[in-house]
C-alpha positions in Angstrom: 0.0 0.1 0.0 1.5 3.3 -0.9 0.4 6.4 0.7 0.8 9.7 -1.0 -0.5 13.2 0.0 -0.1 16.4 -1.8 -2.0 19.1 -0.1 -1.3 22.6 -0.9 -2.4 24.1 2.3 -0.5 21.9 4.6 2.3 20.0 2.6 4.8 21.8 0.4 5.8 18.4 -1.3 4.4 15.0 -1.9 4.3 12.8 1.5 5.0 9.2 0.3 5.2 6.2 2.6 5.0 2.4 2.1 3.4 -0.1 4.1 2.6 -2.9 1.8 0.8 -6.0 3.2 2.4 -9.4 2.7 0.5 -12.0 0.7 -1.9 -14.2 2.8 0.3 -17.4 2.6 3.1 -15.5 4.2 1.0 -14.5 7.2 -0.4 -18.0 7.4 3.1 -19.8 7.5 4.3 -17.2 10.0 1.7 -18.2 12.5 2.4 -21.7 11.7 6.1 -21.2 12.5 5.2 -19.7 15.8 2.7 -22.5 16.6 5.3 -25.1 16.0 7.9 -23.2 18.0 5.3 -23.0 20.8 4.4 -26.7 20.8 7.9 -27.7 20.9 8.7 -25.3 23.7 6.0 -26.8 25.8 7.5 -30.2 25.1 10.9 -29.1 26.0 9.6 -27.4 29.3 7.8 -30.8 30.2 11.2 -32.5 29.6 13.1 -30.0 31.7 10.7 -30.3 34.4 11.0 -34.2 34.7 14.8 -34.0 34.4 14.9 -35.6 31.0 16.6 -32.5 29.7 19.1 -30.1 31.3 17.6 -26.9 32.8 20.1 -24.1 32.0 17.9 -21.0 32.6 17.9 -19.3 36.1 15.5 -21.0 38.5 14.4 -20.7 42.1 16.4 -22.6 44.7 14.9 -25.7 46.4 14.8 -23.6 49.7 12.7 -21.0 48.2 9.9 -23.2 46.9 7.4 -21.6 49.5 8.4 -18.1 48.3 6.6 -16.0 45.8 8.5 -16.7 42.7 11.1 -14.3 41.7 11.2 -15.5 38.0 7.7 -15.7 36.2 8.1 -19.0 34.4 5.3 -18.2 31.6 6.7 -14.7 31.0 10.1 -16.2 30.0 8.6 -18.9 27.8 9.4 -17.0 24.6 12.9 -16.0 25.8 13.5 -19.6 26.9 12.4 -21.5 23.8 12.7 -19.0 20.8 14.9 -16.2 21.4 17.7 -18.5 22.7 17.8 -20.3 19.5 18.9 -17.1 17.6 20.4 -15.5 20.4 23.8 -15.4 18.7 22.5 -12.6 16.4 22.4 -9.9 19.2 24.9 -8.5 21.8 27.9 -9.2 19.4 30.9 -7.4 20.9 32.4 -4.8 18.6 36.0 -3.9 19.2 36.4 -0.8 17.0 34.7 2.6 16.4 31.1 1.8 15.1 31.6 3.9 11.9 30.7 2.7 8.2 32.7 -0.4 8.9 33.7 -2.1 12.3 35.5 -5.1 13.9 33.8 -7.8 15.6 35.1 -10.3 18.4 34.3 -13.7 17.0 32.3 -15.9 19.6 31.0 -19.5 19.3 28.6 -21.6 21.4 28.9 -25.2 22.4 25.4 -25.4 24.2 23.0 -24.0 21.6 23.4 -20.4 22.6 23.1 -20.8 26.5 26.6 -19.6 26.7 29.4 -18.2 24.4 33.1 -18.3 24.3 35.6 -16.1 22.4 37.9 -17.7 19.8 40.4 -14.9 19.9 39.8 -14.0 16.3 38.7 -10.7 15.2 36.2 -10.3 12.1 37.5 -7.3 10.4 36.0 -4.5 8.2 32.3 -5.7 8.6 29.9 -3.2 6.9 27.8 -1.6 9.5 24.1 -1.4 8.5 22.8 -1.2 12.1 24.2 1.8 13.8 22.4 5.3 14.1 25.5 7.0 12.7 23.4 8.9 10.2 25.8 11.6 9.5 29.2 9.6 10.1 30.2 11.7 13.1 31.1 8.4 15.0 34.7 8.6 14.0 38.1 8.5 15.3 40.1 10.9 12.9 42.7 12.6 15.1 42.3 16.0 13.3 38.5 16.0 13.7 38.6 15.1 17.3 41.5 17.6 18.2 39.0 19.8 20.2 37.5 16.9 22.0 41.0 15.8 23.1 41.8 19.3 24.4 38.5 19.5 26.5 39.1 16.0 27.7 42.5 17.0 29.1 41.1 20.1 30.6 37.9 18.8 32.5 38.6 15.1 32.7 36.1 12.3 32.0 33.2 13.1 34.6 31.7 16.0 36.5 30.5 13.9 39.5 27.6 16.2 40.4 24.1 17.3 39.2 23.3 20.3 37.1 21.8 22.1 40.2 24.8 21.4 42.5 28.3 21.7 41.1 27.7 20.3 37.7 26.7 23.2 35.4 30.2 24.1 33.5 30.9 26.8 30.9 30.9 24.0 28.3 27.3 23.0 29.0 26.2 26.7 28.8 28.0 27.1 25.4 26.3 23.9 24.0 22.9 25.0 25.2 23.2 28.4 23.4 24.5 26.6 20.3 21.6 24.0 20.3 19.0 27.0 20.7 20.6 28.7 17.8 20.8 25.7 15.7 16.9 24.9 16.2 16.0 28.6 16.1 14.4 28.7 19.5 14.8 30.9 22.5 16.4 28.4 24.8 17.4 24.9 25.2 18.6 22.4 28.1 21.0 19.4 27.7 20.9 16.1 29.7 23.5 13.3 30.0 21.3 10.6 28.8 18.9 10.4 25.8 16.5 8.1 27.3 16.2 10.0 30.5 15.5 13.2 28.6 11.9 11.7 28.0 11.3 9.5 30.9 12.4 12.2 33.5 11.1 15.4 31.9 7.4 14.5 30.8 6.6 13.9 34.6 7.7 17.6 35.1 5.4 18.9 32.3 2.3 16.9 33.0 0.5 15.1 36.0 -2.7 14.1 37.5 -5.7 15.8 35.8 -3.8 15.9 32.5 -4.3 13.9 29.3 -1.6 12.4 27.3 -2.4 11.4 23.7 0.5 9.1 22.4 1.0 7.4 19.1 0.8 3.7 19.5 4.3 3.2 18.1 6.2 5.8 20.3 9.5 4.6 21.9 9.6 3.0 25.4 11.2 6.3 26.8 8.1 8.2 25.9 5.7 5.5 27.2 7.7 5.3 30.5 7.7 9.1 30.9 4.0 9.1 30.4 3.3 6.4 32.8 5.6 8.0 35.6 3.7 11.3 35.1 0.5 10.1 36.6 -1.5 11.6 33.7 -4.4 9.8 31.9 -3.0 8.2 28.8 -4.9 7.4 25.5 -3.4 5.9 22.5 -4.0 6.9 18.8 -3.4 4.8 15.8 0.1 5.3 14.2 0.2 8.4 12.0 -3.8 8.3 11.9 -5.1 11.9 12.1 -8.9 10.7 12.2 -8.0 8.5 15.3 -6.1 11.5 17.0 -8.8 14.1 16.1 -11.6 11.7 17.5 -9.7 11.6 20.9 -9.1 15.3 21.0 -12.8 16.0 20.1 -13.9 13.4 22.9 -11.6 15.0 25.6 -12.9 18.5 24.7 -16.5 17.4 25.0 -16.5 14.9 27.9 -13.6 16.1 29.9 -12.2 14.1 32.8 -13.8 10.7 33.8 -16.4 10.9 36.4 -16.0 14.6 37.2 -16.4 15.7 33.5 -14.2 18.8 34.5 -11.9 20.1 31.6 -8.5 18.6 31.6 -5.6 20.6 33.2 -3.6 20.1 29.9 -3.8 18.0 26.8 -0.3 17.1 25.3 0.3 15.1 22.1 3.4 12.9 22.1 4.9 12.0 18.6 8.3 11.3 17.2 9.8 12.7 14.0 11.1 9.4 12.6 9.7 6.1 14.0 12.6 3.9 14.6 11.0 0.4 13.9 8.9 1.6 11.0 10.8 4.3 9.2 7.9 6.4 9.0 7.9 10.3 9.3 5.4 12.0 11.6 2.6 13.9 9.8 3.6 17.2 11.5 1.6 19.8 9.5 -1.5 17.9 10.1 -0.9 17.3 13.8 0.0 21.1 14.2 -3.3 21.9 12.5 -5.2 19.7 15.0 -3.3 20.9 18.2 -4.0 24.4 17.3 -7.8 23.7 16.5 -8.3 22.0 19.9 -5.8 24.2 21.8 -3.5 21.1 22.9 0.2 21.2 23.5 2.6 19.1 21.2 5.9 17.2 22.4 8.1 16.2 19.5 10.6 13.6 19.9 13.2 14.1 17.2 15.8 11.4 18.3 16.1 9.8 14.9 15.2 12.7 12.8 17.4 15.7 14.1 20.4 15.8 11.7 18.9 13.2 9.5 16.2 14.9 7.6 15.7 18.5 6.4 17.7 20.5 3.9 20.3 21.4 6.5 19.8 18.6 8.9 17.4 20.5 11.4 14.8 17.8 11.5 11.2 17.1 10.6 10.2 20.8 11.3 12.7 22.0 8.6 11.8 18.9 6.3 8.1 20.1 6.1 9.1 23.9 6.0 7.5 24.8 9.2 8.4 27.1 12.1 10.0 25.8 15.4 7.2 27.8 17.3 4.6 25.5 15.9 5.9 22.8 18.4 5.8 23.5 22.1 8.3 21.1 23.3 11.3 20.1 20.8 13.1 17.0 22.2 16.1 15.3 20.5 19.0 13.2 21.3 22.8 13.6 20.6 23.2 9.7 20.3 22.4 9.2 16.8 23.4 12.0 14.1 25.9 13.6 16.5 27.9 10.6 17.4 27.6 11.3 21.1 25.5 10.9 24.1 22.8 12.8 25.9 19.7 14.8 24.8 18.1 18.2 24.9 14.7 19.9 25.3 14.1 23.2 23.6 11.6 25.8 23.0 10.3 29.0 24.8 12.6 30.4 27.6 9.8 30.1 30.2 9.6 26.3 29.4 13.2 25.7 29.7 13.6 27.8 32.9 10.7 25.8 34.4 12.6 22.5 33.5 16.0 23.8 35.0 14.1 23.8 38.3 11.6 20.8 38.2 13.4 18.4 35.9 14.3 15.2 37.8 17.4 14.8 35.6 18.6 18.3 36.6 18.2 17.5 40.3 19.4 14.0 40.5 21.2 12.9 37.4 25.0 13.5 36.8 25.9 16.3 34.4 27.1 15.5 30.8 30.7 14.7 30.4 32.4 18.1 29.0 34.3 16.0 26.2 31.0 14.6 25.1 29.5 18.2 25.1 32.6 19.1 22.8 31.9 16.4 20.4 28.4 17.6 20.1 29.6 21.1 19.6 32.0 20.1 17.1 29.3 18.2 15.0 26.7 21.0 15.3 29.0 23.7 14.2 30.0 21.4 11.3 26.4 21.2 10.3 25.9 24.9 10.7 28.9 25.8 8.7 30.5 27.6 11.7 33.8 25.5 11.2 34.4 27.4 8.0 33.5 24.4 5.8 30.6 23.1 3.9 31.3 19.5 5.1 28.2 19.4 7.3 26.0 20.2 4.4 27.7 17.7 2.3 27.1 15.0 4.9 23.3 15.8 5.0 23.0 15.7 1.2 25.1 12.5 1.0 22.7 10.9 3.6 19.7 11.8 1.6 21.2 10.4 -1.7 22.2 7.2 0.0 18.8 6.9 1.5 16.9 7.1 -1.8 19.3 5.0 -3.6 19.4 2.2 -1.0 15.5 2.4 -0.7 14.9 2.4 -4.5 17.0 -0.5 -5.1 15.3 -2.4 -2.4 11.9 -1.7 -3.9 13.2 -2.8 -7.5 14.5 -6.2 -6.1 11.0 -7.0 -5.0 11.4 -6.7 -1.1 8.6 -5.2 1.2 10.1 -2.3 3.0 8.3 0.1 5.4 8.5 3.7 5.8 9.1 7.2 4.1 11.1 7.4 1.0 13.3 10.1 2.8 13.7 8.0 6.0 17.3 6.6 6.6 15.7 4.0 8.9 14.9 1.2 6.4 12.8 -1.9 7.8 13.0 -4.8 5.5 10.1 -7.3 6.4 11.2 -11.1 7.1 8.0 -12.2 8.7 8.7 -15.9 9.4 10.5 -16.5 13.0 13.1 -19.1 11.4 14.3 -16.5 8.8 15.4 -14.0 11.4 18.4 -16.1 12.6 19.1 -17.3 9.0 19.3 -13.8 7.6 21.6 -12.3 10.2 24.0 -15.2 10.2 24.3 -15.4 6.3 24.7 -11.6 6.2 27.6 -11.8 8.7 29.2 -14.5 6.6 29.3 -11.9 3.8 30.9 -9.5 6.3 27.7 -7.4 6.6 26.4 -6.5 10.2 22.6 -6.0 10.5 19.9 -5.7 13.2 17.2 -8.2 13.0 14.0 -7.6 15.2 11.1 -10.0 16.1 8.2 -10.6 18.4 7.5 -9.2 21.0 9.4 -6.0 19.9 7.4 -6.1 16.7 3.9 -7.4 15.8 3.9 -11.1 15.8 3.7 -11.2 11.7 6.2 -8.5 11.1 9.5 -9.6 12.1 12.1 -7.5 10.1 15.6 -6.5 9.5 16.2 -2.8 10.2 19.0 -1.0 8.2 20.2 2.5 9.1 21.8 4.2 6.1 24.8 6.6 6.9 26.4 9.6 5.1 29.6 7.6 5.7 28.6 4.6 3.6 30.2 4.8 0.1 28.4 3.8 -3.0 30.4 0.6 -3.1 29.6 -0.4 0.4 25.8 0.1 -0.4 26.2 -2.0 -3.7 27.9 -4.8 -1.7 25.0 -5.0 0.8 22.5 -4.7 -2.0 24.2 -7.5 -4.0 24.1 -9.6 -0.9 20.5 -8.9 -0.3 19.5 -9.7 -3.9 21.3 -13.2 -3.5 19.8 -13.9 -0.1 16.4 -12.7 -0.8 16.2 -15.4 -3.5 17.8 -17.9 -1.3 15.5 -17.3 1.6 12.4 -16.4 -0.6 12.3 -12.9 0.9 11.0 -10.9 -2.0 7.3 -10.8 -1.1 6.4 -7.5 -2.8 3.6 -7.6 -5.4 4.4 -4.5 -6.9 6.2 -4.8 -10.5 9.8 -3.8 -10.5 11.1 -1.0 -12.7 11.3 -1.8 -16.3 13.8 1.2 -17.0 16.2 1.1 -14.1 18.7 3.1 -16.2 16.5 6.0 -16.1 17.0 6.2 -12.3 20.6 6.0 -12.8 20.6 9.1 -15.0 
């Protein structure tokens, strides 16, 4: 299914996203695969219970048999009987900078993935298709990191204090001013951890008597922050404006449950780019709705800041909108900037309030000054303040690589999700048995990929998630595409029913 919108009043360009449904037989075989795995899982649990098979997983001691169980046996059923069969495809130790290529420590298992041992061999120059290194700033170039080295020697590795005590340094102030200038807002505040930027600040903004309208595919950090706030949470269908407007209308008409008083605040939580779907938020429509119903908008730009927009300023720039249209701008430095931490930006009143009430400001340790310098270095590069056009070139190269990679996958016949401009590219695998086979065979071809399955995705939508980077050369992408073409035929992964391009040479021109 291709979803294209060209609305002269809201969208300045065509908005195209792909969410093609798989053929019916694929869904049937996927359920059959899970059913067979479940049956054999129960059989093996029965054998473990009677001592016919060794029980390797954590279990209660005999002396604790009268205690309330610490480990919920059924909750671990999936982990024990399916995840462990393909566990070797995750948590692989990397022993180099995770740039466009990296080195892996080879490990093997002698007991079907219950434990691993290292062989001492290093798998070198593996093409990295899994890191969020969108602009290629995860690097170890001595000349590029010269200022970071200076700050590391000057300040050391840690601050050992919170922002409200002894932890606010001149480097933090410099970074916050630069972030505000980069985004075009009045003020910004930075935090040492991206996940905590959401989970610890949403509770400071909303509480009991407030309503949160959250996209069903929002990241766990947003979900946790919403739950910790104590506010009422209602979920709307992913990127579905009819579902969101219905919730907004009902909230205005009926108010709070039982009392029917008006909500103290209504806040909409969305992401810029959704990291599992590769889709981009319908920001113009959401801003229109939030203005119509007098709600607030909290925009998480973790994956979109630096990755989209003509100069890398995220989905606000991508849609040609003003930063003032969004009440709370949130983003992280862990992806495009090759560092750590996050920020919240907007009106000065909002940021001043968070400086006083944010749990991160009161309790969490400040950002390492050398990390702050890395962010400043990358942001100045994007803004052209380093005297070069290298930052702009990286943004444009990412856009070229993204469109090239997505177009080729479409032509090969794979089902991929998301927006044509999104560097997050989910390739659907569907069947559980193909998850491990796909990742293992890609690694044999010296390509590192991220594979994801249930319960992190819907049960019928297991996938491989590629993250395109500006640091990927055309040769690297072609190597990956050739391997995918071959593996797609071998594992029968080319499920798309749309016809392939009959004139690929026109695309090349």
